[in-house]
PDB file of the backbone (N, CA, C, O) and the ligand in Angstrom, with CONECT records:
HET     ZN  A 101       1
ATOM      1  N   MET A   1      80.810  62.749  10.076  1.00  0.00           N
ATOM      2  CA  MET A   1      81.137  61.898  11.218  1.00  0.00           C
ATOM      3  C   MET A   1      80.278  62.250  12.423  1.00  0.00           C
ATOM      4  O   MET A   1      79.708  61.387  13.091  1.00  0.00           O
ATOM      5  N   GLU A   2      80.209  63.553  12.671  1.00  0.00           N
ATOM      6  CA  GLU A   2      79.428  63.970  13.839  1.00  0.00           C
ATOM      7  C   GLU A   2      77.944  63.675  13.631  1.00  0.00           C
ATOM      8  O   GLU A   2      77.236  63.340  14.580  1.00  0.00           O
ATOM      9  N   THR A   3      77.480  63.799  12.401  1.00  0.00           N
ATOM     10  CA  THR A   3      76.071  63.505  12.102  1.00  0.00           C
ATOM     11  C   THR A   3      75.768  62.023  12.320  1.00  0.00           C
ATOM     12  O   THR A   3      74.728  61.664  12.872  1.00  0.00           O
ATOM     13  N   GLU A   4      76.683  61.179  11.882  1.00  0.00           N
ATOM     14  CA  GLU A   4      76.465  59.741  12.076  1.00  0.00           C
ATOM     15  C   GLU A   4      76.413  59.399  13.567  1.00  0.00           C
ATOM     16  O   GLU A   4      75.596  58.593  14.012  1.00  0.00           O
ATOM     17  N   PHE A   5      77.311  60.038  14.326  1.00  0.00           N
ATOM     18  CA  PHE A   5      77.324  59.781  15.772  1.00  0.00           C
ATOM     19  C   PHE A   5      76.007  60.214  16.409  1.00  0.00           C
ATOM     20  O   PHE A   5      75.451  59.518  17.258  1.00  0.00           O
ATOM     21  N   ARG A   6      75.518  61.389  15.976  1.00  0.00           N
ATOM     22  CA  ARG A   6      74.261  61.875  16.542  1.00  0.00           C
ATOM     23  C   ARG A   6      73.096  60.951  16.178  1.00  0.00           C
ATOM     24  O   ARG A   6      72.225  60.674  17.002  1.00  0.00           O
ATOM     25  N   LEU A   7      73.101  60.483  14.927  1.00  0.00           N
ATOM     26  CA  LEU A   7      72.040  59.552  14.514  1.00  0.00           C
ATOM     27  C   LEU A   7      72.108  58.260  15.335  1.00  0.00           C
ATOM     28  O   LEU A   7      71.085  57.696  15.720  1.00  0.00           O
ATOM     29  N   LEU A   8      73.342  57.808  15.592  1.00  0.00           N
ATOM     30  CA  LEU A   8      73.506  56.584  16.380  1.00  0.00           C
ATOM     31  C   LEU A   8      72.961  56.768  17.794  1.00  0.00           C
ATOM     32  O   LEU A   8      72.268  55.899  18.324  1.00  0.00           O
ATOM     33  N   VAL A   9      73.288  57.923  18.401  1.00  0.00           N
ATOM     34  CA  VAL A   9      72.803  58.199  19.757  1.00  0.00           C
ATOM     35  C   VAL A   9      71.286  58.308  19.761  1.00  0.00           C
ATOM     36  O   VAL A   9      70.629  57.805  20.673  1.00  0.00           O
ATOM     37  N   ALA A  10      70.718  58.973  18.731  1.00  0.00           N
ATOM     38  CA  ALA A  10      69.262  59.112  18.677  1.00  0.00           C
ATOM     39  C   ALA A  10      68.601  57.745  18.533  1.00  0.00           C
ATOM     40  O   ALA A  10      67.605  57.463  19.198  1.00  0.00           O
ATOM     41  N   GLY A  11      69.142  56.912  17.683  1.00  0.00           N
ATOM     42  CA  GLY A  11      68.575  55.570  17.524  1.00  0.00           C
ATOM     43  C   GLY A  11      68.646  54.779  18.807  1.00  0.00           C
ATOM     44  O   GLY A  11      67.706  54.063  19.153  1.00  0.00           O
ATOM     45  N   PHE A  12      69.772  54.902  19.527  1.00  0.00           N
ATOM     46  CA  PHE A  12      69.893  54.201  20.805  1.00  0.00           C
ATOM     47  C   PHE A  12      68.839  54.694  21.787  1.00  0.00           C
ATOM     48  O   PHE A  12      68.213  53.901  22.490  1.00  0.00           O
ATOM     49  N   CYS A  13      68.645  56.034  21.830  1.00  0.00           N
ATOM     50  CA  CYS A  13      67.669  56.589  22.766  1.00  0.00           C
ATOM     51  C   CYS A  13      66.252  56.151  22.418  1.00  0.00           C
ATOM     52  O   CYS A  13      65.392  56.071  23.295  1.00  0.00           O
ATOM     53  N   ILE A  14      66.007  55.866  21.137  1.00  0.00           N
ATOM     54  CA  ILE A  14      64.658  55.435  20.756  1.00  0.00           C
ATOM     55  C   ILE A  14      64.465  53.958  21.067  1.00  0.00           C
ATOM     56  O   ILE A  14      63.404  53.560  21.547  1.00  0.00           O
ATOM     57  N   VAL A  15      65.474  53.147  20.800  1.00  0.00           N
ATOM     58  CA  VAL A  15      65.307  51.694  20.890  1.00  0.00           C
ATOM     59  C   VAL A  15      65.544  51.178  22.311  1.00  0.00           C
ATOM     60  O   VAL A  15      64.896  50.221  22.734  1.00  0.00           O
ATOM     61  N   ALA A  16      66.462  51.799  23.048  1.00  0.00           N
ATOM     62  CA  ALA A  16      66.877  51.254  24.339  1.00  0.00           C
ATOM     63  C   ALA A  16      65.733  51.125  25.349  1.00  0.00           C
ATOM     64  O   ALA A  16      65.621  50.078  25.986  1.00  0.00           O
ATOM     65  N   PRO A  17      64.877  52.140  25.526  1.00  0.00           N
ATOM     66  CA  PRO A  17      63.812  51.974  26.519  1.00  0.00           C
ATOM     67  C   PRO A  17      62.900  50.793  26.226  1.00  0.00           C
ATOM     68  O   PRO A  17      62.508  50.074  27.145  1.00  0.00           O
ATOM     69  N   SER A  18      62.555  50.582  24.952  1.00  0.00           N
ATOM     70  CA  SER A  18      61.701  49.448  24.613  1.00  0.00           C
ATOM     71  C   SER A  18      62.386  48.133  24.939  1.00  0.00           C
ATOM     72  O   SER A  18      61.771  47.225  25.499  1.00  0.00           O
ATOM     73  N   LEU A  19      63.667  48.032  24.586  1.00  0.00           N
ATOM     74  CA  LEU A  19      64.392  46.794  24.871  1.00  0.00           C
ATOM     75  C   LEU A  19      64.505  46.563  26.373  1.00  0.00           C
ATOM     76  O   LEU A  19      64.363  45.434  26.843  1.00  0.00           O
ATOM     77  N   LEU A  20      64.763  47.640  27.133  1.00  0.00           N
ATOM     78  CA  LEU A  20      64.856  47.492  28.582  1.00  0.00           C
ATOM     79  C   LEU A  20      63.526  47.038  29.171  1.00  0.00           C
ATOM     80  O   LEU A  20      63.489  46.206  30.077  1.00  0.00           O
ATOM     81  N   PHE A  21      62.429  47.596  28.645  1.00  0.00           N
ATOM     82  CA  PHE A  21      61.111  47.211  29.162  1.00  0.00           C
ATOM     83  C   PHE A  21      60.836  45.745  28.882  1.00  0.00           C
ATOM     84  O   PHE A  21      60.371  45.015  29.758  1.00  0.00           O
ATOM     85  N   VAL A  22      61.125  45.312  27.656  1.00  0.00           N
ATOM     86  CA  VAL A  22      60.884  43.902  27.317  1.00  0.00           C
ATOM     87  C   VAL A  22      61.756  42.995  28.178  1.00  0.00           C
ATOM     88  O   VAL A  22      61.306  41.949  28.646  1.00  0.00           O
ATOM     89  N   GLY A  23      63.002  43.402  28.382  1.00  0.00           N
ATOM     90  CA  GLY A  23      63.878  42.602  29.225  1.00  0.00           C
ATOM     91  C   GLY A  23      63.389  42.543  30.655  1.00  0.00           C
ATOM     92  O   GLY A  23      63.481  41.497  31.298  1.00  0.00           O
ATOM     93  N   PHE A  24      62.863  43.660  31.171  1.00  0.00           N
ATOM     94  CA  PHE A  24      62.336  43.694  32.536  1.00  0.00           C
ATOM     95  C   PHE A  24      61.135  42.763  32.677  1.00  0.00           C
ATOM     96  O   PHE A  24      61.019  42.034  33.662  1.00  0.00           O
ATOM     97  N   VAL A  25      60.243  42.793  31.687  1.00  0.00           N
ATOM     98  CA  VAL A  25      59.071  41.920  31.745  1.00  0.00           C
ATOM     99  C   VAL A  25      59.495  40.464  31.706  1.00  0.00           C
ATOM    100  O   VAL A  25      58.959  39.635  32.441  1.00  0.00           O
ATOM    101  N   ARG A  26      60.462  40.152  30.843  1.00  0.00           N
ATOM    102  CA  ARG A  26      60.946  38.761  30.774  1.00  0.00           C
ATOM    103  C   ARG A  26      61.582  38.341  32.088  1.00  0.00           C
ATOM    104  O   ARG A  26      61.411  37.204  32.528  1.00  0.00           O
ATOM    105  N   LEU A  27      62.328  39.267  32.726  1.00  0.00           N
ATOM    106  CA  LEU A  27      62.961  38.961  34.012  1.00  0.00           C
ATOM    107  C   LEU A  27      61.904  38.674  35.071  1.00  0.00           C
ATOM    108  O   LEU A  27      62.018  37.708  35.825  1.00  0.00           O
ATOM    109  N   LEU A  28      60.865  39.524  35.127  1.00  0.00           N
ATOM    110  CA  LEU A  28      59.801  39.301  36.109  1.00  0.00           C
ATOM    111  C   LEU A  28      59.097  37.979  35.846  1.00  0.00           C
ATOM    112  O   LEU A  28      58.754  37.256  36.781  1.00  0.00           O
ATOM    113  N   ASP A  29      58.884  37.666  34.585  1.00  0.00           N
ATOM    114  CA  ASP A  29      58.225  36.406  34.244  1.00  0.00           C
ATOM    115  C   ASP A  29      59.067  35.216  34.677  1.00  0.00           C
ATOM    116  O   ASP A  29      58.540  34.203  35.135  1.00  0.00           O
ATOM    117  N   ALA A  30      60.398  35.348  34.525  1.00  0.00           N
ATOM    118  CA  ALA A  30      61.278  34.249  34.919  1.00  0.00           C
ATOM    119  C   ALA A  30      61.337  34.119  36.436  1.00  0.00           C
ATOM    120  O   ALA A  30      61.529  33.020  36.955  1.00  0.00           O
ATOM    121  N   MET A  31      61.170  35.247  37.162  1.00  0.00           N
ATOM    122  CA  MET A  31      61.253  35.206  38.622  1.00  0.00           C
ATOM    123  C   MET A  31      59.971  34.721  39.273  1.00  0.00           C
ATOM    124  O   MET A  31      59.953  34.433  40.469  1.00  0.00           O
ATOM    125  N   ARG A  32      58.893  34.629  38.493  1.00  0.00           N
ATOM    126  CA  ARG A  32      57.594  34.292  39.073  1.00  0.00           C
ATOM    127  C   ARG A  32      57.631  32.891  39.669  1.00  0.00           C
ATOM    128  O   ARG A  32      58.176  31.959  39.077  1.00  0.00           O
ATOM    129  N   GLU A  33      57.029  32.760  40.872  1.00  0.00           N
ATOM    130  CA  GLU A  33      56.957  31.461  41.528  1.00  0.00           C
ATOM    131  C   GLU A  33      55.589  30.861  41.245  1.00  0.00           C
ATOM    132  O   GLU A  33      54.580  31.297  41.799  1.00  0.00           O
ATOM    133  N   ASP A  34      55.569  29.861  40.379  1.00  0.00           N
ATOM    134  CA  ASP A  34      54.286  29.282  39.995  1.00  0.00           C
ATOM    135  C   ASP A  34      53.621  28.547  41.160  1.00  0.00           C
ATOM    136  O   ASP A  34      52.395  28.533  41.277  1.00  0.00           O
ATOM    137  N   ASP A  35      54.448  27.933  42.027  1.00  0.00           N
ATOM    138  CA  ASP A  35      53.875  27.229  43.176  1.00  0.00           C
ATOM    139  C   ASP A  35      53.120  28.185  44.087  1.00  0.00           C
ATOM    140  O   ASP A  35      52.022  27.885  44.558  1.00  0.00           O
ATOM    141  N   LEU A  36      53.739  29.357  44.329  1.00  0.00           N
ATOM    142  CA  LEU A  36      53.097  30.345  45.202  1.00  0.00           C
ATOM    143  C   LEU A  36      51.795  30.841  44.583  1.00  0.00           C
ATOM    144  O   LEU A  36      50.788  30.983  45.275  1.00  0.00           O
ATOM    145  N   VAL A  37      51.818  31.105  43.278  1.00  0.00           N
ATOM    146  CA  VAL A  37      50.611  31.578  42.607  1.00  0.00           C
ATOM    147  C   VAL A  37      49.503  30.540  42.720  1.00  0.00           C
ATOM    148  O   VAL A  37      48.348  30.884  42.974  1.00  0.00           O
ATOM    149  N   GLU A  38      49.855  29.262  42.530  1.00  0.00           N
ATOM    150  CA  GLU A  38      48.849  28.204  42.632  1.00  0.00           C
ATOM    151  C   GLU A  38      48.273  28.141  44.042  1.00  0.00           C
ATOM    152  O   GLU A  38      47.063  27.997  44.220  1.00  0.00           O
ATOM    153  N   ARG A  39      49.144  28.250  45.042  1.00  0.00           N
ATOM    154  CA  ARG A  39      48.661  28.177  46.425  1.00  0.00           C
ATOM    155  C   ARG A  39      47.701  29.320  46.728  1.00  0.00           C
ATOM    156  O   ARG A  39      46.650  29.109  47.332  1.00  0.00           O
ATOM    157  N   VAL A  40      48.065  30.538  46.305  1.00  0.00           N
ATOM    158  CA  VAL A  40      47.208  31.694  46.581  1.00  0.00           C
ATOM    159  C   VAL A  40      45.878  31.539  45.875  1.00  0.00           C
ATOM    160  O   VAL A  40      44.832  31.841  46.450  1.00  0.00           O
ATOM    161  N   LEU A  41      45.905  31.072  44.630  1.00  0.00           N
ATOM    162  CA  LEU A  41      44.654  30.906  43.893  1.00  0.00           C
ATOM    163  C   LEU A  41      43.784  29.836  44.536  1.00  0.00           C
ATOM    164  O   LEU A  41      42.562  29.982  44.583  1.00  0.00           O
ATOM    165  N   ASP A  42      44.396  28.757  45.035  1.00  0.00           N
ATOM    166  CA  ASP A  42      43.629  27.723  45.720  1.00  0.00           C
ATOM    167  C   ASP A  42      42.961  28.285  46.961  1.00  0.00           C
ATOM    168  O   ASP A  42      41.796  27.996  47.234  1.00  0.00           O
ATOM    169  N   ARG A  43      43.705  29.091  47.713  1.00  0.00           N
ATOM    170  CA  ARG A  43      43.138  29.656  48.941  1.00  0.00           C
ATOM    171  C   ARG A  43      41.979  30.590  48.624  1.00  0.00           C
ATOM    172  O   ARG A  43      40.969  30.596  49.329  1.00  0.00           O
ATOM    173  N   VAL A  44      42.126  31.389  47.551  1.00  0.00           N
ATOM    174  CA  VAL A  44      41.042  32.296  47.171  1.00  0.00           C
ATOM    175  C   VAL A  44      39.817  31.500  46.742  1.00  0.00           C
ATOM    176  O   VAL A  44      38.688  31.888  47.042  1.00  0.00           O
ATOM    177  N   ASP A  45      40.033  30.382  46.037  1.00  0.00           N
ATOM    178  CA  ASP A  45      38.897  29.567  45.594  1.00  0.00           C
ATOM    179  C   ASP A  45      38.172  28.947  46.774  1.00  0.00           C
ATOM    180  O   ASP A  45      36.944  28.858  46.772  1.00  0.00           O
ATOM    181  N   GLU A  46      38.941  28.506  47.807  1.00  0.00           N
ATOM    182  CA  GLU A  46      38.304  27.910  48.968  1.00  0.00           C
ATOM    183  C   GLU A  46      37.398  28.907  49.668  1.00  0.00           C
ATOM    184  O   GLU A  46      36.266  28.581  50.025  1.00  0.00           O
ATOM    185  N   GLY A  47      37.892  30.119  49.863  1.00  0.00           N
ATOM    186  CA  GLY A  47      37.098  31.159  50.496  1.00  0.00           C
ATOM    187  C   GLY A  47      36.839  30.850  51.954  1.00  0.00           C
ATOM    188  O   GLY A  47      37.089  29.734  52.411  1.00  0.00           O
ATOM    189  N   GLY A  48      36.337  31.834  52.690  1.00  0.00           N
ATOM    190  CA  GLY A  48      35.929  31.619  54.057  1.00  0.00           C
ATOM    191  C   GLY A  48      37.059  31.438  55.040  1.00  0.00           C
ATOM    192  O   GLY A  48      36.811  31.246  56.230  1.00  0.00           O
ATOM    193  N   GLY A  49      38.302  31.494  54.577  1.00  0.00           N
ATOM    194  CA  GLY A  49      39.418  31.399  55.503  1.00  0.00           C
ATOM    195  C   GLY A  49      39.472  32.640  56.365  1.00  0.00           C
ATOM    196  O   GLY A  49      39.076  33.717  55.918  1.00  0.00           O
ATOM    197  N   PRO A  50      39.954  32.515  57.593  1.00  0.00           N
ATOM    198  CA  PRO A  50      39.971  33.688  58.471  1.00  0.00           C
ATOM    199  C   PRO A  50      40.913  34.776  57.993  1.00  0.00           C
ATOM    200  O   PRO A  50      40.683  35.956  58.260  1.00  0.00           O
ATOM    201  N   THR A  51      41.979  34.394  57.284  1.00  0.00           N
ATOM    202  CA  THR A  51      42.908  35.416  56.803  1.00  0.00           C
ATOM    203  C   THR A  51      42.804  35.617  55.307  1.00  0.00           C
ATOM    204  O   THR A  51      43.617  36.336  54.726  1.00  0.00           O
ATOM    205  N   GLY A  52      41.826  35.003  54.671  1.00  0.00           N
ATOM    206  CA  GLY A  52      41.720  35.106  53.215  1.00  0.00           C
ATOM    207  C   GLY A  52      41.280  36.490  52.779  1.00  0.00           C
ATOM    208  O   GLY A  52      40.733  37.262  53.566  1.00  0.00           O
ATOM    209  N   THR A  53      41.524  36.791  51.519  1.00  0.00           N
ATOM    210  CA  THR A  53      41.109  38.084  50.992  1.00  0.00           C
ATOM    211  C   THR A  53      39.709  38.036  50.431  1.00  0.00           C
ATOM    212  O   THR A  53      39.175  39.066  50.020  1.00  0.00           O
ATOM    213  N   ALA A  54      39.085  36.840  50.402  1.00  0.00           N
ATOM    214  CA  ALA A  54      37.770  36.714  49.797  1.00  0.00           C
ATOM    215  C   ALA A  54      36.648  36.922  50.805  1.00  0.00           C
ATOM    216  O   ALA A  54      35.494  36.611  50.513  1.00  0.00           O
ATOM    217  N   VAL A  55      36.970  37.447  51.996  1.00  0.00           N
ATOM    218  CA  VAL A  55      35.951  37.655  53.010  1.00  0.00           C
ATOM    219  C   VAL A  55      35.100  38.860  52.617  1.00  0.00           C
ATOM    220  O   VAL A  55      35.614  39.907  52.223  1.00  0.00           O
ATOM    221  N   ASP A  56      33.795  38.685  52.733  1.00  0.00           N
ATOM    222  CA  ASP A  56      32.891  39.778  52.420  1.00  0.00           C
ATOM    223  C   ASP A  56      33.029  40.867  53.486  1.00  0.00           C
ATOM    224  O   ASP A  56      32.918  40.556  54.672  1.00  0.00           O
ATOM    225  N   PRO A  57      33.263  42.117  53.120  1.00  0.00           N
ATOM    226  CA  PRO A  57      33.485  43.161  54.141  1.00  0.00           C
ATOM    227  C   PRO A  57      32.297  43.371  55.061  1.00  0.00           C
ATOM    228  O   PRO A  57      32.481  43.649  56.245  1.00  0.00           O
ATOM    229  N   THR A  58      31.075  43.244  54.542  1.00  0.00           N
ATOM    230  CA  THR A  58      29.922  43.490  55.406  1.00  0.00           C
ATOM    231  C   THR A  58      29.779  42.407  56.465  1.00  0.00           C
ATOM    232  O   THR A  58      29.468  42.706  57.618  1.00  0.00           O
ATOM    233  N   THR A  59      30.004  41.145  56.085  1.00  0.00           N
ATOM    234  CA  THR A  59      29.917  40.088  57.088  1.00  0.00           C
ATOM    235  C   THR A  59      31.042  40.209  58.096  1.00  0.00           C
ATOM    236  O   THR A  59      30.853  39.937  59.281  1.00  0.00           O
ATOM    237  N   PHE A  60      32.228  40.623  57.621  1.00  0.00           N
ATOM    238  CA  PHE A  60      33.348  40.802  58.552  1.00  0.00           C
ATOM    239  C   PHE A  60      33.023  41.892  59.566  1.00  0.00           C
ATOM    240  O   PHE A  60      33.259  41.717  60.761  1.00  0.00           O
ATOM    241  N   LEU A  61      32.475  43.028  59.090  1.00  0.00           N
ATOM    242  CA  LEU A  61      32.150  44.124  60.006  1.00  0.00           C
ATOM    243  C   LEU A  61      31.068  43.704  60.987  1.00  0.00           C
ATOM    244  O   LEU A  61      31.121  44.051  62.167  1.00  0.00           O
ATOM    245  N   ARG A  62      30.075  42.948  60.492  1.00  0.00           N
ATOM    246  CA  ARG A  62      28.992  42.534  61.371  1.00  0.00           C
ATOM    247  C   ARG A  62      29.506  41.620  62.483  1.00  0.00           C
ATOM    248  O   ARG A  62      29.144  41.788  63.647  1.00  0.00           O
ATOM    249  N   SER A  63      30.363  40.640  62.113  1.00  0.00           N
ATOM    250  CA  SER A  63      30.876  39.722  63.126  1.00  0.00           C
ATOM    251  C   SER A  63      31.786  40.449  64.108  1.00  0.00           C
ATOM    252  O   SER A  63      31.781  40.149  65.302  1.00  0.00           O
ATOM    253  N   ALA A  64      32.571  41.411  63.604  1.00  0.00           N
ATOM    254  CA  ALA A  64      33.454  42.171  64.493  1.00  0.00           C
ATOM    255  C   ALA A  64      32.632  43.006  65.469  1.00  0.00           C
ATOM    256  O   ALA A  64      32.985  43.126  66.642  1.00  0.00           O
ATOM    257  N   ARG A  65      31.528  43.585  64.978  1.00  0.00           N
ATOM    258  CA  ARG A  65      30.695  44.395  65.864  1.00  0.00           C
ATOM    259  C   ARG A  65      30.073  43.518  66.948  1.00  0.00           C
ATOM    260  O   ARG A  65      30.010  43.914  68.112  1.00  0.00           O
ATOM    261  N   GLU A  66      29.608  42.305  66.557  1.00  0.00           N
ATOM    262  CA  GLU A  66      29.016  41.414  67.562  1.00  0.00           C
ATOM    263  C   GLU A  66      30.052  40.990  68.594  1.00  0.00           C
ATOM    264  O   GLU A  66      29.759  40.923  69.788  1.00  0.00           O
ATOM    265  N   LYS A  67      31.271  40.705  68.123  1.00  0.00           N
ATOM    266  CA  LYS A  67      32.319  40.306  69.071  1.00  0.00           C
ATOM    267  C   LYS A  67      32.612  41.425  70.056  1.00  0.00           C
ATOM    268  O   LYS A  67      32.735  41.180  71.256  1.00  0.00           O
ATOM    269  N   SER A  68      32.726  42.661  69.557  1.00  0.00           N
ATOM    270  CA  SER A  68      33.054  43.758  70.468  1.00  0.00           C
ATOM    271  C   SER A  68      31.902  44.024  71.414  1.00  0.00           C
ATOM    272  O   SER A  68      32.125  44.409  72.561  1.00  0.00           O
ATOM    273  N   ARG A  69      30.666  43.827  70.954  1.00  0.00           N
ATOM    274  CA  ARG A  69      29.526  44.051  71.843  1.00  0.00           C
ATOM    275  C   ARG A  69      29.506  42.993  72.948  1.00  0.00           C
ATOM    276  O   ARG A  69      29.147  43.271  74.092  1.00  0.00           O
ATOM    277  N   ARG A  70      29.904  41.766  72.572  1.00  0.00           N
ATOM    278  CA  ARG A  70      29.908  40.699  73.564  1.00  0.00           C
ATOM    279  C   ARG A  70      30.955  40.969  74.654  1.00  0.00           C
ATOM    280  O   ARG A  70      30.758  40.589  75.808  1.00  0.00           O
ATOM    281  N   ARG A  71      32.047  41.612  74.297  1.00  0.00           N
ATOM    282  CA  ARG A  71      33.136  41.786  75.257  1.00  0.00           C
ATOM    283  C   ARG A  71      33.003  43.045  76.099  1.00  0.00           C
ATOM    284  O   ARG A  71      33.773  43.221  77.043  1.00  0.00           O
ATOM    285  N   THR A  72      32.070  43.915  75.800  1.00  0.00           N
ATOM    286  CA  THR A  72      31.980  45.159  76.547  1.00  0.00           C
ATOM    287  C   THR A  72      30.755  45.148  77.454  1.00  0.00           C
ATOM    288  O   THR A  72      29.741  44.521  77.149  1.00  0.00           O
ATOM    289  N   ALA A  73      30.870  45.843  78.554  1.00  0.00           N
ATOM    290  CA  ALA A  73      29.755  46.038  79.467  1.00  0.00           C
ATOM    291  C   ALA A  73      29.644  47.537  79.733  1.00  0.00           C
ATOM    292  O   ALA A  73      30.625  48.182  80.103  1.00  0.00           O
ATOM    293  N   VAL A  74      28.450  48.086  79.545  1.00  0.00           N
ATOM    294  CA  VAL A  74      28.258  49.516  79.748  1.00  0.00           C
ATOM    295  C   VAL A  74      28.069  49.788  81.233  1.00  0.00           C
ATOM    296  O   VAL A  74      27.307  49.102  81.916  1.00  0.00           O
ATOM    297  N   CYS A  75      28.769  50.789  81.713  1.00  0.00           N
ATOM    298  CA  CYS A  75      28.676  51.149  83.125  1.00  0.00           C
ATOM    299  C   CYS A  75      27.298  51.743  83.420  1.00  0.00           C
ATOM    300  O   CYS A  75      26.789  52.561  82.654  1.00  0.00           O
ATOM    301  N   ARG A  76      26.702  51.323  84.538  1.00  0.00           N
ATOM    302  CA  ARG A  76      25.366  51.822  84.877  1.00  0.00           C
ATOM    303  C   ARG A  76      25.420  53.255  85.410  1.00  0.00           C
ATOM    304  O   ARG A  76      24.443  53.997  85.313  1.00  0.00           O
ATOM    305  N   GLU A  77      26.571  53.638  85.975  1.00  0.00           N
ATOM    306  CA  GLU A  77      26.673  54.967  86.589  1.00  0.00           C
ATOM    307  C   GLU A  77      26.939  56.052  85.561  1.00  0.00           C
ATOM    308  O   GLU A  77      26.258  57.077  85.538  1.00  0.00           O
ATOM    309  N   CYS A  78      27.970  55.813  84.678  1.00  0.00           N
ATOM    310  CA  CYS A  78      28.362  56.872  83.755  1.00  0.00           C
ATOM    311  C   CYS A  78      28.115  56.526  82.287  1.00  0.00           C
ATOM    312  O   CYS A  78      28.235  57.398  81.427  1.00  0.00           O
ATOM    313  N   GLY A  79      27.773  55.277  81.984  1.00  0.00           N
ATOM    314  CA  GLY A  79      27.447  54.913  80.609  1.00  0.00           C
ATOM    315  C   GLY A  79      28.635  54.642  79.717  1.00  0.00           C
ATOM    316  O   GLY A  79      28.468  54.518  78.504  1.00  0.00           O
ATOM    317  N   VAL A  80      29.826  54.545  80.270  1.00  0.00           N
ATOM    318  CA  VAL A  80      31.017  54.295  79.458  1.00  0.00           C
ATOM    319  C   VAL A  80      31.151  52.791  79.213  1.00  0.00           C
ATOM    320  O   VAL A  80      31.021  52.010  80.156  1.00  0.00           O
ATOM    321  N   PRO A  81      31.407  52.365  77.972  1.00  0.00           N
ATOM    322  CA  PRO A  81      31.627  50.943  77.731  1.00  0.00           C
ATOM    323  C   PRO A  81      32.972  50.489  78.282  1.00  0.00           C
ATOM    324  O   PRO A  81      33.994  51.133  78.047  1.00  0.00           O
ATOM    325  N   ASN A  82      32.968  49.380  79.017  1.00  0.00           N
ATOM    326  CA  ASN A  82      34.182  48.824  79.599  1.00  0.00           C
ATOM    327  C   ASN A  82      34.348  47.386  79.147  1.00  0.00           C
ATOM    328  O   ASN A  82      33.425  46.778  78.605  1.00  0.00           O
ATOM    329  N   ALA A  83      35.549  46.848  79.380  1.00  0.00           N
ATOM    330  CA  ALA A  83      35.778  45.434  79.116  1.00  0.00           C
ATOM    331  C   ALA A  83      34.943  44.621  80.094  1.00  0.00           C
ATOM    332  O   ALA A  83      34.868  44.941  81.281  1.00  0.00           O
ATOM    333  N   ALA A  84      34.307  43.548  79.574  1.00  0.00           N
ATOM    334  CA  ALA A  84      33.372  42.796  80.404  1.00  0.00           C
ATOM    335  C   ALA A  84      34.072  42.049  81.525  1.00  0.00           C
ATOM    336  O   ALA A  84      33.469  41.782  82.564  1.00  0.00           O
ATOM    337  N   ASP A  85      35.354  41.706  81.321  1.00  0.00           N
ATOM    338  CA  ASP A  85      36.028  40.932  82.354  1.00  0.00           C
ATOM    339  C   ASP A  85      36.577  41.809  83.469  1.00  0.00           C
ATOM    340  O   ASP A  85      36.926  41.305  84.537  1.00  0.00           O
ATOM    341  N   GLY A  86      36.659  43.122  83.234  1.00  0.00           N
ATOM    342  CA  GLY A  86      37.112  44.012  84.295  1.00  0.00           C
ATOM    343  C   GLY A  86      36.023  44.187  85.333  1.00  0.00           C
ATOM    344  O   GLY A  86      34.857  44.364  84.980  1.00  0.00           O
ATOM    345  N   GLY A  87      36.379  44.140  86.606  1.00  0.00           N
ATOM    346  CA  GLY A  87      35.370  44.182  87.656  1.00  0.00           C
ATOM    347  C   GLY A  87      34.792  45.573  87.883  1.00  0.00           C
ATOM    348  O   GLY A  87      33.655  45.706  88.335  1.00  0.00           O
ATOM    349  N   ARG A  88      35.572  46.614  87.572  1.00  0.00           N
ATOM    350  CA  ARG A  88      35.123  47.972  87.867  1.00  0.00           C
ATOM    351  C   ARG A  88      35.188  48.835  86.625  1.00  0.00           C
ATOM    352  O   ARG A  88      35.943  48.541  85.698  1.00  0.00           O
ATOM    353  N   CYS A  89      34.393  49.912  86.601  1.00  0.00           N
ATOM    354  CA  CYS A  89      34.399  50.853  85.484  1.00  0.00           C
ATOM    355  C   CYS A  89      35.738  51.590  85.469  1.00  0.00           C
ATOM    356  O   CYS A  89      36.247  52.007  86.509  1.00  0.00           O
ATOM    357  N   GLY A  90      36.295  51.741  84.266  1.00  0.00           N
ATOM    358  CA  GLY A  90      37.578  52.410  84.155  1.00  0.00           C
ATOM    359  C   GLY A  90      37.501  53.893  84.383  1.00  0.00           C
ATOM    360  O   GLY A  90      38.521  54.514  84.682  1.00  0.00           O
ATOM    361  N   LEU A  91      36.317  54.498  84.254  1.00  0.00           N
ATOM    362  CA  LEU A  91      36.188  55.949  84.385  1.00  0.00           C
ATOM    363  C   LEU A  91      35.778  56.349  85.801  1.00  0.00           C
ATOM    364  O   LEU A  91      36.442  57.171  86.433  1.00  0.00           O
ATOM    365  N   CYS A  92      34.686  55.769  86.298  1.00  0.00           N
ATOM    366  CA  CYS A  92      34.171  56.213  87.588  1.00  0.00           C
ATOM    367  C   CYS A  92      34.433  55.215  88.709  1.00  0.00           C
ATOM    368  O   CYS A  92      34.256  55.554  89.879  1.00  0.00           O
ATOM    369  N   GLY A  93      34.849  53.994  88.382  1.00  0.00           N
ATOM    370  CA  GLY A  93      35.167  53.027  89.421  1.00  0.00           C
ATOM    371  C   GLY A  93      33.984  52.259  89.959  1.00  0.00           C
ATOM    372  O   GLY A  93      34.142  51.490  90.908  1.00  0.00           O
ATOM    373  N   ALA A  94      32.793  52.437  89.387  1.00  0.00           N
ATOM    374  CA  ALA A  94      31.622  51.696  89.861  1.00  0.00           C
ATOM    375  C   ALA A  94      31.763  50.220  89.493  1.00  0.00           C
ATOM    376  O   ALA A  94      32.413  49.880  88.503  1.00  0.00           O
ATOM    377  N   THR A  95      31.159  49.355  90.285  1.00  0.00           N
ATOM    378  CA  THR A  95      31.244  47.920  90.013  1.00  0.00           C
ATOM    379  C   THR A  95      30.368  47.578  88.815  1.00  0.00           C
ATOM    380  O   THR A  95      29.232  48.037  88.697  1.00  0.00           O
ATOM    381  N   LEU A  96      30.930  46.756  87.930  1.00  0.00           N
ATOM    382  CA  LEU A  96      30.172  46.321  86.759  1.00  0.00           C
ATOM    383  C   LEU A  96      29.481  45.014  87.069  1.00  0.00           C
ATOM    384  O   LEU A  96      29.959  44.221  87.881  1.00  0.00           O
ATOM    385  N   ARG A  97      28.354  44.795  86.418  1.00  0.00           N
ATOM    386  CA  ARG A  97      27.636  43.547  86.607  1.00  0.00           C
ATOM    387  C   ARG A  97      28.432  42.381  86.058  1.00  0.00           C
ATOM    388  O   ARG A  97      27.981  41.238  86.128  1.00  0.00           O
TER     389      ARG A  97
HETATM  390 ZN    ZN A 101      31.357  54.293  85.072  1.00  0.00          ZN2+
END
């Protein structure tokens, strides 16, 4: 009797994880939103969107560097980069061009 019980427990321990895994995969598959997947794939195919994931990192870095360069003005007195719209240097107080 005890041997049969042990064999039953061993069989359960062998089979249960596989069944749970298959059930989990089926559950995830049933929960999948096909509309959302289609929308995301369409956006990736379009490319070039400002928030898309298909943006090339080098072009993104280059454009970001140009934008930051456009917005900053280097102080003539101390050489610290400041915001271009600010009238005075944040460090030494000299007037910016
Ligand atoms: Zn300065």
